[in-house]
Residue, then its C-alpha position, 0 to 999 in steps of 0.5 A: m206409114s205416117w211420119d209420127f210413126w217413123k219419128s217414134a220408131s226405134p232406130l233398129v225398126r227404122r233400119i229394118i223398114t228401110i232395108a225392107i223398102v229397098f229389097i222391094f226396090a231391088v226386086i222390082i229393078t231386077t224384074v224390070g231387067t228381065w223385060a230387057p229386049i235381047e236378041e236370041q244370038e246375044a242370049k246364047d252368047i251371054d249363056n255361053e260366056m257364063n258356062q265357060t266362066v263357071n267351067s273355068l272356075k270349076t277346073n281351077d277350084a275357084l268357084l266359091q272365091y269368085i262368087f263370093g268376091n264378085n258379090f262382095m265387091f259389088t256390095l262394097i260399092m253399094f255402101v258408097p253414099i249416093i253412088g251406091v244406090v245408083f250402082g246397085a240398081y245398075v247391077l240388079y237391072s243387069t242381073g235381071a238382063v242376064i237371067a233373061a238371057i240365060a232363060i231365053s238361051n235355054q227355051i225358058p220363059p224369063a218370068l219362070s226363071l225369075i220365079a225359080l230364082f226367088l224360090t232359092p236360098i241364094f236369092w234371099f241371101e244375096f238380095a238381103a245383103y244388096s238391100t242392106a248395103m243400099a239402105e246403109s248408103l242411104w242412111l250414110t248420105y242422110r247422116l252426112w247431110q246431118r254432119r253426123g257421118k263419123h257416127e254412121l260409119v261405125n254402123a256401116c262397118k257393122f253392116i259390111s261385116v254382116c253382108a260379108v257373112i251373108l254373101l259368104v253363106a250364099a256363095s257356099i250354097e251357090t257353089i254346092m248347087i252348081y257342083s250338084a247340077p247335072 
């Protein structure tokens, strides 16, 4: 992609390209997280903790709210200029490590578990929201550097609203999948 293309591209096209690049970055970081070395006992402990949390939330009929609230809170932090991308990378790496732990605890290769996740709509919705938030963090940083931050805050508010809707849909699907699991 040449600089001339970038300069001549519409603002919408530049946003979409930025989000796509960040999406690829997010997938790579999560994949690297699945390669994190983890002992089998630690993997079992993480898996047990996740199962206890899910069971407790199901018992209290709070699963949807928890999934949405947790993901939306992380996403909001990802919007923060500079810090958002670093925080997002940490969250995505940790997500990969948890995916690996659950896979190892269930005698499944982490790579297979990650590929299975890629096949779910939850992955696409959540990663679209995370990528949008981190891309907007970059745009906010750039606009603040240009001293045009106020104008960019309007865009950030729009993207926050879009991410909230996306994450609510993802949380609804994830909740249905969890309740449907044997």
